[in-house]
C-alpha positions in Angstrom: 18.4 44.5 -16.4 20.9 44.6 -13.7 22.2 40.9 -13.3 23.8 39.6 -16.6 23.6 36.1 -17.8 27.6 36.0 -17.9 28.1 37.4 -14.5 25.5 34.3 -13.0 27.0 31.7 -15.1 30.6 32.7 -14.0 29.9 32.3 -10.3 28.2 29.1 -11.0 30.8 27.2 -12.7 32.5 27.3 -9.6 30.0 24.8 -8.1 31.4 21.8 -10.2 28.9 20.5 -12.5 28.6 16.8 -11.6 31.0 16.0 -8.6 28.4 16.8 -6.0 26.0 14.1 -7.8 28.4 11.2 -8.3 28.0 11.9 -12.3 24.3 11.6 -12.4 22.5 14.7 -11.3 18.9 13.6 -13.0 18.5 10.3 -10.7 20.9 10.8 -7.6 19.5 10.4 -4.1 18.3 13.8 -2.5 20.7 13.9 -0.4 18.9 16.8 1.7 16.0 14.7 2.4 18.0 11.5 2.9 20.2 13.3 5.2 17.7 15.0 7.0 18.9 18.3 6.6 16.3 20.9 6.8 15.5 22.8 3.7 16.0 26.7 3.3 12.7 26.7 1.8 9.8 24.4 1.2 6.8 25.0 -0.6 3.7 23.6 -2.4 2.8 23.8 -6.1 -0.7 23.2 -7.7 -2.7 24.6 -10.6 -6.2 24.5 -12.3 -7.9 23.6 -9.1 -11.3 24.8 -10.9 -13.5 25.1 -7.7 -17.1 25.5 -8.4 -18.4 25.0 -4.6 -17.7 24.2 -1.2 -17.4 20.5 0.1 -20.4 19.7 1.8 -22.3 16.5 0.7 -19.5 16.1 -1.9 -16.8 13.3 -2.3 -13.4 13.6 -2.7 -13.4 12.2 -6.0 -15.8 14.6 -7.1 -15.2 17.1 -9.8 -15.1 20.9 -9.2 -15.4 21.0 -5.1 -12.7 22.3 -2.8 -12.2 19.1 -1.0 -9.2 18.2 -3.5 -7.5 21.3 -2.7 -8.0 21.1 1.1 -6.5 17.6 1.0 -3.4 19.0 -0.9 -3.3 21.8 1.7 -3.3 19.6 4.6 -0.5 17.4 3.1 1.5 20.6 2.3 0.9 21.6 5.9 2.3 18.3 7.3 5.4 19.1 4.9 6.1 22.4 6.9 5.5 24.3 3.5 6.5 27.9 4.0 4.2 28.8 0.8 1.7 27.3 -1.7 1.9 28.3 -5.4 -1.5 28.1 -7.3 -0.8 28.9 -11.1 -4.2 29.7 -12.1 -7.5 28.7 -12.9 -8.6 29.0 -9.1 -12.3 29.2 -10.3 -14.0 27.3 -13.1 -16.6 30.3 -13.7 -14.7 33.3 -12.6 -17.3 33.9 -9.7 -16.8 35.7 -6.3 -18.5 32.7 -5.0 -16.2 30.2 -6.2 -13.1 32.0 -5.1 -14.7 32.4 -1.8 -14.9 28.5 -1.7 -11.2 28.3 -2.5 -10.3 30.8 0.4 -12.8 28.4 2.5 -10.2 25.7 2.0 -7.1 27.6 2.6 -8.3 29.5 5.8 -9.7 26.0 6.9 -5.9 24.8 6.7 -3.8 28.0 7.3 -6.3 30.4 9.5 -4.9 33.8 8.8 -2.3 32.7 6.7 -0.6 31.0 9.6 0.0 27.5 11.4 -1.3 27.1 14.7 2.0 27.8 16.3 1.9 31.2 14.3 4.6 30.8 11.7 3.4 32.5 8.5 2.7 30.7 5.1 2.6 32.7 2.0 -0.3 32.6 -0.7 1.4 32.9 -4.2 -1.9 32.7 -6.3 -2.4 33.8 -9.7 -5.7 34.1 -11.8 -5.7 31.9 -15.3 -8.4 32.1 -18.0 -11.2 30.6 -16.2 -10.9 33.1 -13.7 -10.7 36.1 -16.0 -13.5 35.1 -18.7 -15.1 32.1 -17.3 -18.3 33.7 -16.5 -18.5 33.7 -20.5 -18.2 30.2 -21.0 -21.5 28.9 -21.8 -23.3 32.2 -21.1 -23.0 30.6 -17.4 -23.2 34.0 -15.5 -25.9 35.7 -17.8 -28.1 32.7 -17.0 -27.4 33.0 -13.3 -27.5 36.6 -13.2 -29.6 38.0 -15.9 -29.5 41.6 -14.5 -26.2 43.3 -15.6 -26.2 45.1 -12.2 -26.3 41.7 -10.1 -24.1 39.9 -12.6 -21.5 42.6 -11.8 -21.7 41.6 -7.9 -20.8 38.0 -8.8 -18.3 38.1 -11.5 -14.8 38.6 -10.4 -13.6 40.6 -13.7 -15.7 43.4 -12.7 -13.9 44.2 -9.8 -10.7 42.0 -9.3 -9.0 44.5 -6.7 -12.2 44.7 -4.8 -12.8 40.9 -4.7 -9.4 39.8 -4.2 -9.1 42.3 -1.1 -12.3 41.0 0.4 -11.6 37.2 -0.1 -7.9 37.0 0.6 -7.3 40.1 2.8 -4.4 41.5 0.6 -4.1 44.0 -2.4 -4.4 42.9 -5.8 -1.9 44.1 -8.6 -1.4 42.2 -11.9 2.5 41.8 -11.4 3.4 41.3 -7.7 6.6 40.3 -5.6 6.5 38.3 -2.4 9.8 37.5 -0.4 9.7 34.3 1.4 12.5 33.4 3.8 14.8 35.3 1.5 13.9 33.8 -1.8 11.7 35.8 -4.3 8.3 35.1 -5.8 6.9 37.0 -8.8 3.3 36.7 -9.8 1.4 37.7 -12.9 -2.5 37.5 -13.1 -4.2 36.5 -16.4 -5.9 40.0 -16.6 -5.7 42.7 -19.4 -7.5 45.3 -17.8 -10.5 45.5 -19.8 -13.2 44.8 -17.2 -16.5 42.8 -17.9 -16.9 44.2 -21.3 -13.7 43.0 -22.9 -15.2 39.7 -24.1 -12.7 36.8 -24.7 -9.3 38.5 -24.8 -6.3 36.3 -24.0 -3.9 38.8 -24.5 -0.4 38.7 -23.6 1.7 37.3 -20.6 4.7 39.6 -21.3 3.8 43.4 -21.5 4.9 45.0 -18.2 7.0 42.1 -17.1 10.2 43.3 -18.5 9.4 46.7 -16.6 8.6 44.7 -13.4 11.9 42.8 -13.4 13.8 45.7 -14.1 12.2 47.8 -11.0 12.7 44.7 -8.9 15.8 42.9 -10.4 18.4 44.6 -7.7 16.4 42.4 -4.8 16.9 39.2 -6.8 20.1 37.3 -5.8 21.8 36.2 -8.6 23.1 33.0 -6.5 19.8 32.0 -5.8 16.6 30.9 -7.6 13.7 33.2 -7.8 10.3 31.8 -8.5 7.9 33.3 -11.3 4.4 32.2 -11.7 1.7 32.7 -14.6 -0.9 30.3 -15.9 -0.1 29.8 -19.6 3.0 27.8 -20.4 6.2 30.2 -21.8 6.2 29.4 -25.6 8.5 26.5 -26.7 9.5 25.4 -23.1 7.9 22.7 -20.8 6.3 20.0 -23.0 8.1 21.4 -25.9 6.7 23.3 -28.8 3.9 21.1 -29.6 2.4 21.3 -26.3 -1.4 23.3 -26.2 -1.5 26.2 -23.9 1.6 28.4 -24.5 1.9 32.2 -24.4 2.9 33.9 -27.6 6.8 33.8 -26.6 7.7 37.0 -24.9 8.1 35.9 -21.4 10.3 33.2 -22.7 12.4 35.9 -24.4 12.3 38.0 -21.5 13.3 35.1 -18.8 16.1 33.6 -21.0 18.3 36.6 -19.7 17.9 35.2 -16.3 19.3 31.8 -15.8 18.2 31.8 -12.1 14.6 31.8 -12.9 12.1 28.9 -12.3 8.6 30.0 -13.9 5.7 27.7 -13.1 2.7 27.4 -15.4 -0.3 25.4 -15.6 -3.2 25.5 -18.4 -2.6 22.4 -20.3 -3.4 20.1 -17.5 -0.6 17.9 -18.7 0.8 15.2 -16.4 3.7 15.4 -14.3 4.8 11.9 -15.3 5.6 13.4 -18.7 9.1 14.2 -18.3 9.0 16.9 -20.6 7.1 19.1 -17.7 10.2 20.5 -16.7 12.7 22.1 -19.2 16.0 23.8 -19.0 16.9 26.1 -21.6 18.1 30.0 -20.9 15.9 29.4 -17.4 13.8 26.6 -15.8 10.2 26.0 -16.8 7.7 23.7 -15.0 4.3 22.5 -16.1 2.4 22.3 -12.9 -0.4 19.8 -14.5 -3.4 20.0 -12.7 -5.1 19.3 -9.4 -8.8 18.8 -11.3 -7.8 16.2 -13.9 -4.8 15.3 -16.4 -5.3 16.8 -19.9 -4.8 14.4 -22.9 -2.2 15.8 -25.4 -4.8 16.3 -28.2 -2.6 18.1 -30.6 0.2 15.7 -30.6 0.6 12.7 -33.1 -1.2 14.9 -35.9 -3.1 14.8 -38.1 -4.9 11.7 -36.6 -3.9 12.3 -32.9 -4.1 9.3 -30.6 -6.7 6.7 -31.0 -7.9 7.2 -27.3 -7.7 11.1 -27.2 -8.7 13.8 -29.2 -7.6 16.0 -32.4 -7.1 19.5 -32.9 -7.5 21.2 -36.1 -9.7 21.7 -39.5 -11.7 18.6 -39.6 -10.7 17.2 -36.2 -14.4 16.4 -35.3 -14.5 14.0 -38.5 -11.3 12.4 -37.3 -12.4 11.9 -33.9 -15.7 10.5 -34.9 -14.4 7.8 -36.7 -12.1 6.5 -33.9 -13.1 3.1 -32.5 -12.2 3.9 -28.9 -13.3 6.6 -26.3 -11.2 9.3 -24.7 -9.0 7.6 -22.1 -10.4 8.6 -18.7 -8.0 10.9 -16.9 -10.1 12.4 -14.1 -9.0 10.2 -11.3 -5.4 11.9 -11.3 -5.0 14.7 -9.2 -1.6 16.0 -9.3 0.8 18.6 -7.7 4.4 19.2 -6.2 6.6 19.8 -3.3 9.7 21.8 -3.6 12.7 21.6 -1.2 15.5 24.4 -1.6 18.8 23.6 -0.2 22.0 25.7 -0.5 23.3 23.0 -3.2 19.8 21.6 -5.0 16.3 21.9 -5.2 14.6 18.6 -4.6 10.9 18.1 -6.2 8.4 15.5 -5.1 5.7 15.0 -7.5 2.4 13.9 -5.8 -1.1 12.0 -6.6 -3.5 13.5 -4.2 -6.3 11.1 -4.6 -4.4 7.9 -4.4 -1.8 9.5 -2.1 1.2 8.4 -3.8 4.3 10.1 -5.5 4.6 10.1 -9.4 7.9 9.0 -9.7 11.6 9.6 -8.8 12.2 13.1 -7.1 13.7 15.6 -9.7 16.9 16.9 -8.2 18.1 20.4 -9.7 21.8 21.2 -8.8 22.2 25.0 -7.7 23.7 27.4 -8.5 22.6 26.8 -12.1 25.2 25.4 -14.3 25.4 24.9 -18.0 24.9 22.4 -19.9 21.4 22.5 -17.9 20.7 18.8 -16.9 17.1 19.2 -17.4 17.4 20.2 -21.1 15.5 17.9 -23.1 18.3 16.3 -25.1 20.3 15.6 -22.4 17.4 13.6 -20.6 16.4 12.0 -23.5 19.8 10.3 -23.7 19.5 9.4 -20.2 16.1 8.2 -20.0 16.4 5.3 -22.0 13.3 3.4 -23.5 10.4 1.7 -22.3 10.2 -2.2 -22.5 8.2 -5.0 -22.0 8.9 -7.5 -19.4 10.2 -10.7 -20.3 7.4 -12.9 -21.7 5.1 -10.4 -22.8 2.5 -11.1 -25.4 0.0 -9.3 -27.5 -3.5 -10.7 -27.0 -5.4 -10.3 -30.2 -9.3 -11.1 -30.8 -12.3 -10.2 -32.9 -14.6 -7.9 -31.1 -18.0 -5.8 -31.7 -17.2 -2.0 -31.3 -18.6 1.7 -31.9 -17.1 4.5 -33.5 -17.5 7.6 -31.7 -19.7 9.3 -33.8 -20.0 13.1 -34.1 -21.2 16.5 -35.9 -19.4 19.0 -37.4 -19.5 22.4 -35.8 -22.1 24.2 -38.0 -24.2 21.0 -37.6 -24.7 20.2 -41.5 -22.6 16.8 -41.2 -22.8 14.1 -39.3 -20.8 10.8 -38.8 -23.0 8.6 -36.9 -21.8 6.0 -34.2 -22.4 2.5 -35.3 -21.3 -0.8 -34.2 -18.6 -2.6 -36.4 -16.8 -5.8 -36.5 -13.6 -5.0 -35.2 -10.0 -6.5 -34.0 -8.9 -5.7 -30.2 -5.2 -5.7 -29.6 -4.3 -6.0 -26.0 -0.9 -4.5 -24.9 0.7 -5.3 -21.7 2.1 -2.5 -19.7 5.8 -1.6 -20.4 7.7 -0.3 -17.6 10.6 -2.5 -17.2 13.5 -0.5 -16.3 13.8 3.2 -15.5 11.7 4.4 -18.2 7.7 3.9 -18.4 5.5 3.7 -21.5 4.2 7.0 -22.3 2.5 5.8 -25.7 2.5 2.6 -28.0 2.6 2.8 -31.9 0.5 -0.2 -33.4 1.1 -1.1 -36.8 -1.1 -3.6 -38.9 0.4 -4.9 -41.9 -1.0 -7.3 -44.6 1.1 -10.4 -44.1 0.7 -11.0 -48.2 1.8 -7.2 -49.1 4.0 -5.2 -46.8 2.9 -2.1 -48.3 -0.6 -2.3 -47.4 -0.5 -0.8 -43.5 -2.6 0.8 -40.9 -1.1 2.6 -38.0 -2.3 4.0 -34.9 -1.1 5.7 -31.5 -2.6 5.0 -28.2 -1.9 6.7 -25.0 -0.6 4.1 -22.5 -3.2 3.2 -19.5 -2.1 4.7 -16.4 0.4 7.5 -18.2 -0.7 9.7 -15.7 -0.5 7.6 -12.7 2.2 6.8 -9.9 4.5 3.8 -10.8 2.7 1.5 -8.2 -0.9 2.4 -9.3 -2.9 -0.5 -10.5 -3.7 1.5 -13.8 0.1 1.6 -14.5 0.4 -2.0 -14.6 -3.1 -2.6 -16.4 -2.9 -3.8 -20.2 -3.8 -0.8 -23.0 -6.4 -1.8 -25.6 -6.1 -0.5 -29.3 -9.2 -1.3 -31.4 -9.2 -1.2 -35.4 -12.4 -1.5 -37.1 -12.2 -4.6 -39.6 -12.8 -2.6 -42.7 -9.8 -0.5 -41.9 -7.4 -3.2 -41.5 -5.4 -4.3 -44.7 -6.9 -7.0 -46.7 -6.2 -10.8 -45.5 -4.2 -12.1 -42.7 -2.5 -9.4 -40.5 0.9 -8.8 -38.5 0.3 -6.4 -35.5 3.6 -4.7 -34.1 3.3 -2.6 -31.1 6.2 -0.5 -30.1 6.5 1.2 -26.4 7.5 4.9 -26.5 8.4 7.3 -23.7 7.8 10.7 -23.1 10.9 11.8 -24.8 10.0 9.4 -28.0 12.7 6.7 -27.1 11.5 3.5 -28.5 11.5 0.1 -26.8 11.5 -3.4 -28.5 8.3 -4.2 -30.2 6.0 -7.1 -29.6 4.3 -8.6 -32.5 1.6 -11.3 -33.1 -0.4 -12.3 -36.2 -4.1 -12.4 -36.7 -6.0 -14.6 -39.3 -8.9 -12.8 -40.7 -12.2 -15.2 -40.5 -13.5 -16.2 -43.7 -16.4 -14.7 -45.2 -19.6 -16.5 -44.5 
């Protein structure tokens, strides 16, 4: 490697850790935007667009057409971007026709990769798992094209290089480098080189990356950030070690020697309103969410998971089948980012494209990077505070009828039916007073006559993935208990709001009397 960590940090310390940001680098006003200073570089970031078809006859709210992508591109164009990053899963089933739909949206906004006045705009697109082996999902391609020779004419994996050249008019290589206004972008496609015969092979994101960085390292200015794009999250970085969608760790090890690296990754679809979507350790890692739907964190809060999400692992189907609430609707949040790079900072605007609203305060990264890193989880958790219920908020508890989800084991031998049950609904007011917003709620039901008899559940907050001013964000969140899972006798419910870093606000409580048996 040509640029040592010590050399980079030594040069960076002269910047001054907090002075330029009035002692608060996380929530300071982004001076570049406020003062009207033009950024050195502006680029858009989206991921997991999962396009299946063109927009003809479709609505903007529909899934898997290119209308949302085109709307995002139009907004990026209006912001004057120099490049657009797509961090994988451009297509849903990995077909040429789907990639052509992606290109149709792109070239309708940037014909010939240019603005109307001739200025260039760069594509920084990488393939994800859906692009690589989506044709195998549900045997989709085999059903559409039973003949193998015909199938190969439609499946991207049969000839990435040929199809990529035909659709995007540029060469396809697994690792590539593009320079945009003096800033380096490195991209790595999800591709193990196995062709159509390789089956489901996730592979590893790291092989070849070290050699690639060695070969191009001299071109990377240590005083400037450089940007690296792959589909899976680098292990143990953004969203923390619990997150679904990590790679195997090689990329984290490699990039940790490059403090000026900024890695973009998708795959999990996790929301940009989760402040853990940006992480700083040896480098900066950013989860890019999804332009198709917000993913629900289905391997958090194990073993039971969230009552309004899903669970992962052995026997998870049975845990989910018993839940008294459906999955939280998250298909109406389509997210992306706009990055503006200045001499002394990077300013990141998070955007929800259906509502056309920002997802929260801008993230502001000081440049050159210095340690301690301002977006390290521990530092941010301290500054973030805890979500709080507004003054006068109360819980509403009522007896209802509700159904469990029901489900069947993977082998089909065991079934837990969905049936209507007597239940109790706890309606929780939104808790977003102050700087922090609620990401989830813990709901604990305790017997009034026996403090050791308890039943607890976690629920994701309604609007957890939405802009602060969206109507969902201020809506109440329900939590439902079947009557037969509550402790005997009268019950006291205690609800605690929890932020994305786990900070807990003050709880609300309400008592409920079990109706007498007829």
